[in-house]
N, C-alpha and C positions, 0 to 999 in steps of 0.2 A: 468433537471440536467445539461444540457449544455446550455451556453448562451454567449452573447457578453461581452465586457469588461466593459461597463457602466451600462447596465441593465441586471438583472439576475433573474433566477428562482431558489431559494435556496431550500434546503432539506425540509423546512417547507412550500414551495409553495408560499412564499411571493415575490412579485416583488418590486424592489427598486433600488435606485442609489447605486453606489459603496460606500463601507463603508470607514470611515476614517482609516488612517494607525495605529491608536492606538489599533485596534483589533489585537490579537495575532495569529489568525487562518486565513487562506486564504479564499477568496471568492470561491464559488463553480461554476466555469466557465469551459469553454472548455479547457482552459489552465491548470486548476487544474487536469483534467482527463488525459490530455496528459502527464503531469509531473508524475502523479501517475503511469501510465502505463510504463513510462521510468524507474521509481525507482524500480519497481517490478522485472524485469529481472536482474537488478544489484544486488538486494538482493539474487536472485537465484544463479547467478554466483559467487558473493562474498562469500556466505555461502559455496558453493561447493568448492571454491578455498581453503578456510581454512580447512574445514572438510575432504575433499577427496584428492585434489591435493597435499596439504601440509601435509596431513595425521595427522592432529591434533586430529581428532575424533569428533563425534557428541556432546558428553557431554562437553568436554573442549571448543569446538567452541561455543556451546550455552552459556556457562558461560562467555566467552570473549565478545560475542555480547550483551548479556543481561547486562553486566557491562557497555559497551559502550552506550547501550540504556539508562540505568539508568542515567548516567552522562549527556547525551544529553537531556533527558526529564527534569532533574532538571534545566539545563540551559534554556530550553524552557519555563518552568513554571515560573522561576524567571525573565525572560525577561519582559520588560515593553511595548514592541511593537512587531509587526510582523517582523521577520527576515527570509527572504526566505531561505538563506543558512542553518540556524539553523533548521528551520522547516523541510526542505527536508532531512537534515542529520538524523533527528529523524525517518522520514519515511523509509529511507534506512536501518537504524539499526533495525527497526521493521521487515523489510523484511528479512534481513540476520538472525536475531534471529529466525524469523518464519521459515525460511528454515531449520536451524539446529534442531530446536525443533520438526518440523514435521518429519524430517528424523529420529530423535531418536525415536519418538513415533511409526513410521511406520516400521522402519528397525532395531532398536536396543533395543526395550523395550519389556519385557515379552516374550522373545523367538522369536520375529520377526527378520528377517535377510534381507539383501539386495536381496537375491535370493527368499525369501518368505515374502514380505512386508505385513503388516496388515493394509491396508488403511481403511477398514470399522471400525475397532476398534479405530484407531487413529482419524478418523472423528467424531465418536460418542463422544469421550472424549472432542474434541475441540468444538463441537457443544454445549455440556453440559456446558463447561466453558464459552462460549460466551453468552449462555442463562442466566447463573448466573450473569454475568457482567451487562446485560441489566435489569435484575430484580432488582439488587442493584441500578442501575442507576435510574430506575423508582421510587423506594422507597425513594430515596434521594430528589426527587422533582426537580433535575437539568434538564434544558432544553435538549431535544434531538436534537434541531436545532444546528448543529455544527457551524453555522456562528454566533450564539448568545452566545456561551460559554464564560464566563468572569470570572469564579471562579476557584480557585485551585482544588477544588473537581471535578468540571466539566471537567477540563483538564485531571486530573488523570483517570477519567472514560473513557474519549475520547481516551487516548493513550492506556489504557488497552484493550479496545474494538478493537482498530486498531491492536494491537499485536496479539490477538487471531484470528481476522478475516484474517490477513495475514498468520498466521500459518495454519488455516483451508483451505485457498485458495491454499496454497502450496500442501497440501494433495490431494485436489480435482484435481489440475492440474497434479500432478504426476500420479494419478489414470487414468485420461483421456489419458495421453501420453503413460504410460507404460503398463497398464493393459487392457484398453478398446479396444485396437486395432486400435484406430483412428489415432495414430501417432501425431507428433507435429503439422503439418499443419492442420489435421482434428480437433484436439482438439481446436486449436485457432479459427477455423471457427465456431465450436459449441458454444464456449464462446462468440464470437462476435455476433452470432445470438441471444443468450439469452440476451445480453446487449442491442441489438437493440430492442428486445421485451420489456425490461424494460423501455427504452426510450419512446416507443410508449405508454405504459401504463401510464407513467408519464404525457404525454400530453393529453391522451384520456380518462382517468378515474380520479376518486377522491381518489384512493388508497393512503394511507399515503406516503407523499414525504420522510419522514424520513426512513420508511421501504425500499422504493425503493433506497434511497441513500446508505444504508448499504448493500443491496443486490448487487448493482453495485460495491460498494467498495470491497466486498468479491471477486467478480468475476474478478476484475482487477488483483488480485494476481495469480490465475491460468493462466490467460492470460499472465502475466509476466513470470510465471514459464515455460510455453510452449515456449515462445519467447526465454527465457534464454537457455532452452534445445536446441532449434533450433540453437542458436549461438555456443553452446559448443559441442554437440554430434557429433560422427563421421558421415561422409557422407553416409556410408552404412546404418545408422539408421535414415537418413533423416535430419541430421543436417549440419552445415557449417564447423564443426571441427576447430573452432577458439580457442578452449581451454578456461578454466576458467579465466586464466590470461589475455589473449588477449581480450576476451569478456568483462571482467570487466573494462579494460582500455578504450575500445571504449564506453561502456555505461556510464562510469564516465565522459568522455569528453562531451558526448551529454547532460547529466543531468546538468553538470556545465555550459554549454552554456545556458540552460534554466533558471538556477538560475541567471546568469548574466543578461539575458533579463528581468527577473522579477525585479531585483534590479534597472535596468534602468527605467522601467515603474514606479516603486515605487518612484523614485527620481524626476520624471517629475513634479508633483504638487508643490514640493518645489521650483523647478527652475522657474516655471511659477509665483509663488507667489513672489519670489525674484525679478524677472524682473518687475512685476507690481508695487512693492514697490519702485523700483528704478525710 
């Protein structure tokens, strides 16, 4: 799942050279996973900033973020090539929407409250939704290899799966941090250990690379959720007490730097070609 810039081992297990920039989805490299992990705590802190700090509420916040997600997904699908800023904006919006949707399911739906969250029920609903998405995906005959998705239907299924996986990951992360007794640091260590195990399975076994990709993708969300909580929660609860606004600004700056670096890398082949032609 992690690899170098030129040669990679994608979710289907195939090794090859870097793809041309006409593809609309990124390569699955080490940089991809770093950016995904950076986007997830921003989704956590951004969602909490609107829903809790600004007291907009889970339902209204979910509507706002889902609307922003819809607009960005339409822009992504209608784009003709890969745009790093657009792609990672969609990822962030799936994280923020996933945060507020998860919080509503666990703390505001069917009698659940912030003092008595229903993580098991919320997780069951989200797992069922994710299974339905993958069943539909399989029935359509669209490729599960995320590096080879080229159709509108495939992209829609891809982004739907990402939305539900990020929402599920938020629930799992909140359960580990709030209910399991592990705390933020302990939860992050558990998730990192599971991801390391997935990486070992990836290289040591023939288990479906697609399955391992989506398991790792789901786990980056609770890792981001615990990291986000670590930034925002009070020191007495094991956090840094930076608040949702301060944490969101810091994380946005880091993610923006990653996008700028991605744009610089993407522009290098064009510059080399122009120099050779001259």
